[in-house]
N, C-alpha and C positions, 0 to 999 in steps of 0.2 A: 409506251408513250402514246401511240396511236389510239389504243383502247381508251385511255384516259380522256383524250380529246373527244372521241366519239361519245363517250358517256357524258361529258360536260355539255357538248352541243345538244345531245338528246334531252338532257334534263332541262336546260335552258329553254329549248323549244316547247317542252311540255308545260313549263311554268308560264310561258308567254301565251300559250294557246288557250288558256282558260279564262277568257274574257269575262264571262258571267259565272263567277264561282257560285256554286249552288250548295256547297258544303264547307264547313269550317276546316275539314281535314282532307279535302279533295287533292290539293296540291301535294300535301305530305304523302298521301297514298300513292300518287304517281311517282314521286321520287323513290319511295320505298320499293315500289314495283320494279323500277329500273335497277336498283341495287340488287334486288333478289334475282332478277333475270340475268344480270351480269354475273353474279356468283354462280348461278346454274350453268351458264355457258362456260365459265372457267373451270368447272368441275370436270375431272377425268370421265369422259363419256363411257368408258369401259367399266367403271365402278358403279354398277347399278344400284347398290345399296346407298351410296353417297348421293347419287342422282335423285333417288326417291326421297331421301332425307331433305335435300334442298327444295324439292317440290312441296313436301309437307311443310317445311318452314315458311315457304311463300304463302301457302294456303292458310297457315296460322296467322300470318300478318294480315291477310285479307279478312280473316274471321274476326280480328280485333275490331274492325270497323263495323262488321255486322252485329257484334255484341253490343256496340255503342248505339246501334240503331241507325247508323249512317250508311244507308244502301248506296248513296251516290258515291261516297268515298270507296266503298267496296267494289263497285262497278268500275270506277276510275282505275283502281288498282289492277283489276282483271284486264281491262283494255290496254293499259300501259305495259303490263307484263307480257301479254300476247304480242303486242306490236313490237316491243323491243326484241323479243325472241325471233319474230318473223323477219325483222330487218337484219339482225346480227347472226342468226344461226337458223336459217330457214328449214334445214333438214331436221333439226331438233324440234322446232315448232310443229312441223308436220307430224312428227312421231308422237308428240305429246297431245296435240289437239285434233287428231284424226277422228 
């Protein structure tokens, strides 16, 4: 229940923080990043193959925005993904982004 509340609050804060939306898909990208980051956190950290798969899945979502030519949405995805990991699993974030 607590994780659900944290996710809800985080998504709402992301949606409210984008006052000057620069991209049609920026908000969507942020929400998808949070979902991808939460799925990664919930994955068994000892299962390295599954962890790699989850990271590749997240990168694939980010790549969708790049393929559309929407670099703003791709960057928003990256920022939201990194921030969510940093806040909710700082050890994992340090390991991935070192």
